[in-house]
DRENBA-669447 format. One record per residue (C-alpha): residue in three letters; x, y, z. Coordinates in steps of 0.25 Angstrom, whole numbers, plus 5000, padded with zeros to 4 digits. Layout:
ALAXYZ...
This chain:
UNK500050005000UNK500550144997UNK500350255007UNK501050385007UNK501250535006UNK501750584993UNK502050724987UNK501450754973UNK502150874965UNK501050884955UNK500351024955UNK498951054951UNK497951164955UNK497551124970UNK496751244971UNK495551204962UNK494351204971UNK494951294982UNK493951414981UNK494651494991UNK495751485002UNK496251575013UNK497251575024UNK496751665036UNK497751755042UNK497551705056UNK498551695067UNK497751595075UNK498851495074UNK500051585074UNK501051565086UNK502151665088UNK503551605089UNK503651665103UNK502251615108UNK502051565122UNK501751415124UNK500351465129UNK500151535115UNK500651415108UNK499651325115UNK498451415112UNK498751405097UNK498951255098UNK497551245105UNK496951335093UNK497651245083UNK497051125090UNK495651185090UNK495751225075UNK496151085071UNK497651105069UNK498150995079UNK499550975073UNK499951115075UNK499151115089UNK500050995093UNK501351075090UNK500851205097UNK500351145110UNK501551045111UNK502451165109UNK501751245120UNK501851125130UNK503351105127UNK503551255131UNK502851235144UNK501451265142UNK500751135147UNK499451105154UNK498251015154UNK497551105144UNK498851115135UNK499050965135UNK497550935132UNK497651015119UNK499050955116UNK498350815117UNK497250855108UNK498150915098UNK498950785098UNK497650705095UNK496950795086UNK496650745072UNK497350615075UNK497050475079UNK497750395090UNK498550315080UNK499050445073UNK499850475085UNK501350425085UNK502050365096UNK502750505101UNK501350575101UNK500750455109UNK501950475119UNK501750625120UNK500250595123UNK500650495134UNK501550595140UNK500450705140UNK499550605147UNK500450585158UNK500550735160UNK499050755163UNK499150725178UNK500150845179UNK499150945174UNK498251025183UNK496850975185UNK495751045177UNK494951025164UNK496051025155UNK496750905162UNK495450835162UNK495350855147UNK496750805145UNK496550685154UNK495250645146UNK495950665133UNK497050555137UNK495950465142UNK495250465129UNK496550425122UNK496650315132UNK495150275129UNK495550245114UNK495950095117UNK494950065128UNK493550005128UNK492450095125UNK491750065138UNK492950125146UNK492750265140UNK491550315148UNK492350385159UNK493250455149UNK492150505141UNK491350555153UNK492550635157UNK492750685143UNK491350735143UNK491550805156UNK492650895149UNK492251035144UNK491651035130UNK492951105125UNK493851005130UNK492950885126UNK492750935112UNK494250955110UNK494550815114UNK493450755105UNK493850835093UNK495350815094UNK495250665098UNK494350645087UNK495250545080UNK495750485093UNK494450445099UNK493850315093UNK492950205096UNK491850205107UNK492550325114UNK492250415101UNK490850355100UNK490550405114UNK491050545110UNK490550555096UNK489150595098UNK489650715106UNK490650755095UNK489550745084UNK488550835092UNK489650935094UNK489950935079UNK488450955076UNK488351065086UNK489651145081UNK489551115066UNK488851245062UNK489251325075UNK489751465074UNK488951495061UNK489851405053UNK489051415040UNK489151565039UNK490551575044UNK491451475037UNK491451545024UNK492251655031UNK493451555034UNK493751545020UNK493651685017UNK495051745015UNK495551855023UNK495251985016UNK496452075011UNK496452215016UNK495852335009UNK496552414998UNK496152524989UNK496852594977UNK497552714982UNK497452854975UNK498152864962UNK499452944963UNK499353094961UNK499753144947UNK499853294951UNK501353304952UNK501453344937UNK500353454938UNK500853504951UNK502253524945UNK501753594932UNK500753684940UNK501853784945UNK502453814931UNK501153824924UNK500553914936UNK501854004935UNK501654024920UNK500154054922UNK500554154932UNK501554224924UNK500654224911UNK499454274919UNK500254384926UNK500854434912UNK499454434906UNK498754504918UNK499854614918UNK499654634903UNK498154644904UNK498254744917UNK499254834909UNK498354834897UNK496954864905UNK497054844920UNK495554854922UNK495154754912UNK496254664915UNK495854664930UNK494454614927UNK494954514917UNK495954454927UNK494954454938UNK493954374929UNK495054284925UNK495454254939UNK493954224943UNK493754134931UNK495054064934UNK494654034949UNK493253994945UNK493753894935UNK494753844945UNK493753834956UNK492653754948UNK493453684938UNK494353614948UNK493353514952UNK493053494937UNK494553474934UNK494653374946UNK493653284941UNK494253154936UNK493953004935UNK493852964949UNK494652834954UNK493652784964UNK493352644969UNK492252624958UNK493252654947UNK494252564941UNK495652594946UNK496852614937UNK497552474937UNK499052484934UNK499452394922UNK500052264927UNK500452134921UNK499752054932UNK498351984934UNK497852104941UNK497952194929UNK497652094918UNK496352044925UNK496851904928UNK496951834942UNK496651914954UNK495952024946UNK495051934939UNK494651874953UNK494452014958UNK493552044946UNK492751924948UNK492551954963UNK492052094960UNK491052034950UNK490551934961UNK490352034972UNK489752144963UNK488852034958UNK488352004972UNK488452154978UNK487452214968UNK486552344971UNK485052324973UNK484352314960UNK485552274951UNK485752134947UNK487152074948UNK487452084933UNK486952224932UNK487852274944UNK489052194938UNK488752264924UNK488552404931UNK489952394939UNK490852334929UNK491852454929UNK491652464945UNK492052314946UNK493252324937UNK493852444944UNK493652384958UNK494252254953UNK495452324947UNK495652394960UNK495552274969UNK496452184959UNK497552294960UNK497452314975UNK497452164978UNK498252094967UNK499252024976UNK499851884976UNK498951784982UNK497851874985UNK496451804983UNK495251884978UNK494551824990UNK495351924999UNK494852044992UNK493352004990UNK493052085002UNK493452204995UNK492752164982UNK491452144990UNK491652274997UNK491852344983UNK490652274977UNK489752314989UNK490352464988UNK489952464973UNK488552414976UNK488352524987UNK488952634979UNK487952594968UNK486752594977UNK487152734982UNK487452784968UNK488852814970UNK489552694962UNK489852774949UNK489652924954UNK491152954958UNK491353024945UNK490153114946UNK490553154960UNK491853204955UNK491153294944UNK491253444945UNK489853514946UNK489253574933UNK489253714939UNK490753704942UNK491053654928UNK490253774922UNK490953874931UNK492253824927UNK491953824912UNK491453974913UNK492654014922UNK493653954911UNK492854024900UNK492954164908UNK494354134911UNK494654114896UNK493954234891UNK494554324902UNK495954274898UNK495754314884UNK495154454889UNK496354474898UNK497254434886UNK496554544877UNK496754644888UNK498254614889UNK498454614874UNK497754754873UNK498854814882UNK500054764874UNK500654794860UNK500654704849UNK502054644853UNK501454604867UNK500154534862UNK500854404859UNK501554404872UNK500254424879UNK499554314871UNK500654214874UNK500554254889UNK499054234889UNK499254094882UNK500254064893UNK499254104904UNK498154014898UNK499053894896UNK499853904909UNK498553934917UNK497853814911UNK499053724913UNK499253774928UNK497753754931UNK497853614925UNK499053574933UNK498453634946UNK497053564943UNK497753434940UNK498553434953UNK497353474961UNK496553364954UNK497653254957UNK497653304972UNK496153294972UNK496153154965UNK497153104975UNK496353154987UNK495053094982UNK495652964978UNK496352954992UNK495052984998UNK494352874990UNK495452774992UNK495352795007UNK493852785007UNK493952654999UNK495052595007UNK494252635020UNK492952565014UNK493752445010UNK494452435024UNK493052435031UNK492552325021UNK493852245024UNK493752255039UNK492252225038UNK492552095030UNK493752055038UNK492952075051UNK491751995045UNK492751885041UNK493451875054UNK492151865062UNK491551765052UNK492751675049UNK492751545058UNK493851515067UNK494751395065UNK494151335077UNK492751345071UNK493151295057UNK493851175064UNK492651155073UNK491651155061UNK492551055053UNK492650965065UNK491150965066UNK490950925052UNK491950815053UNK491350755065UNK489950755059UNK490450695046UNK491150585054UNK489850565062UNK488950555049UNK489950455043UNK489950365056UNK488450365055UNK488450335040UNK489350215042UNK488650185056UNK489950185063UNK490350225077UNK491750255082UNK491850115088UNK491750065074UNK492950155069UNK494450125070UNK494750265066UNK494350375057UNK494850495049UNK494350615042UNK494950695031UNK494450835028UNK494950895015UNK494451005006UNK493350984997UNK493351064984UNK492951174981UNK493251234994UNK493851365001UNK494851345012UNK495451435023UNK496351425035UNK497051505045UNK498451525045UNK499151405051UNK497851325050UNK497251215041UNK496351245028UNK494851235031UNK493951215019UNK492551255015UNK492351115010UNK492850995015UNK492950845011UNK492850755024UNK493350615022UNK493150515033UNK493850385035UNK493150285045UNK494050165048UNK493350045054UNK493749905055UNK493149865042UNK493849975034UNK493750125030UNK492450205028UNK492750335021UNK491650455019UNK491950585013UNK491050715011UNK491250855007UNK490850965017UNK490551115015UNK491151175027UNK490251295027UNK488951215030UNK489551075033UNK488751015021UNK489250885016UNK489250815002UNK489950724992UNK489950615003UNK490750484999UNK490950355007UNK491850235005UNK492250115012UNK493550025011UNK494249925019UNK495649945024UNK496349875013UNK495649955002UNK496450075006UNK497750044999UNK498450184998UNK498450315005UNK499350424999UNK499450575000UNK499950674990UNK500550804994UNK500750924985UNK501051064989UNK500251124977UNK499151024979UNK498950974993UNK498750844999UNK497950724992UNK497650594999UNK497550474990UNK496750344995UNK496950224986UNK495950104988UNK496149964983UNK494749964977UNK494650104972UNK495350224965UNK496250314973UNK495550434980UNK496250564981UNK495850664993UNK496350804993UNK496750825007UNK497150975006UNK497551074995UNK498851144994UNK498951265003UNK500451305001UNK499951434994UNK499051465005UNK500051475016UNK500051595026UNK501351665029UNK502151575039UNK501451445036UNK502151325033UNK501551245022UNK501851105028UNK501251145041UNK499951195035UNK499851075026UNK499950985039UNK498951065046UNK497951045034UNK498250905033UNK497950885048UNK496650965047UNK496150885036UNK496350755044UNK497350705034UNK498450655043UNK497650565051UNK496850515038UNK498150485030UNK498750405042UNK497450325044UNK497250295029UNK498750275027UNK498750175038UNK497550095033UNK498150095019UNK499450045024UNK499049935034UNK497549915033UNK496949845044UNK498249835051UNK498249985053UNK496849985058UNK497149875069UNK498349955074UNK497550085075UNK496250025080UNK495850115093UNK495649985101UNK497149945098UNK497750075102UNK498750075113UNK498150125126UNK498450275130UNK498850265144UNK498150365153UNK498550315167UNK499350435169UNK498150525167UNK497650495181UNK497950605192UNK498950555202
């Protein structure tokens, strides 16, 4: 028979069927290098509660080695040693450590934790005793606090067998039924798979282009002043009375044109949140409409389609806002086009912008930015009249100046007047251009700050809602344990088996495609859809039952069952590939090989500071793979010989004489 663990270097797309994946930036499992033994123990207990027993063992063992020891600490250490493992999974060294720990019980102070620790060891001693001798231990177990009793039953699930487990199974089933949908599971699980939103951003104001106009203005203004002074002096010399009147009229007309024409001049094409920003030409997907930009555009289409104003059908609203969506999509793509940034992390902003566009449409301000910046008609009329009067007055002033000079001075006077007109227009243009740029920068800065502030509020609201709604690791683990317990219970009922009829059992929990997955940093992947595969080992052979489960509402489907004798399982092999994941292959003598995807690749989803091998082991343990592989490998290799060696009735007794108080 062939059993083993091989490495496969073939690569193919292992992400097909993964709808979304996220690693939450949580520090619940982080331990500072200088952490005290108490802090390490607390993290170890949290790891144990959240189903990460291998790391919990290491953390609590380290805390004990550094002097943090008590009945409570040792109780959780024993649970960590046994969690997710059958008695035959323990090696000789681990059994010796448990025996040494049992001899320490008498040294701890009396109290509830010492009682819980003593009863845990007594349950180990009951594994090889007759069913009728377990009554006293079960009575003492039920006398413990609910928290301690439930912890023992949960973590010794694979250790407890036979009549002992039959006596406790009804309680486990009732607890699973009561907690299965607790804490509003159905309406909260979605938030666990929602990625952490990325922070708000907005396009900053365009840089000012007023430098050239500001540099040209002094020269042009100086030329205008010199030419005006020359023309004014010539007119005053020729006819002082008429020249004064003409100069006063020209001055008044000029000031009027400046006063009312300035707003008209400032009017430009606004760069607001509802118009398309200018995107630099870049040779990447963001500028060509590929990749991230396309996903952003699709997300805008989706949210605009479901955030429609009253009275408009989705297709009408989408047609009405084509340019708005294009502008916003270009802005978001430019702001967030980063490596490994998923569009899911900016969907909160896209949703906010879709709601903002809907609200602006309802209030009539979606497309009115241009009209708000237009100059009033009266100001335009006054500006035009003032410019006409200024032009006529300039010609009259030129005539007055020419009348007082000889034929030789006429050309010089005309040239001076032409210079005044050109330099005056150029100086006014430079001044207005500089002022318009200043006005634009101030306006765009205000709009930028307003947009950023609104997005900051939307971001905080969404993040707070997610933080409040998202289940904790303990809640996710509790719901998964409840589903697993009830699945096993239904299988036992279907086959009309009790725990007395079983030698052992194992359950493999793998992702069922398509699925979403998420995890906290340092924790195992949790899936929106699971495939449960239960192996019930009886003296007659193996009964296998599998089913897919939607983790949101615990609904099951696609159930399959099969039975085979021990000798029918000829080979068990695991294929590991960093780019694909882990596959378990079962080969039966009377049927085709069956491939089970245990977990998909996750090397591309490592958080900073995480170790790929450690995360892989955490996920394999969480899936129940280690125990399942050892069990099936043993059956494939030795058949009934393995079963006889590991039958609970043939286990060596666990000596508890030293548990009694001296």
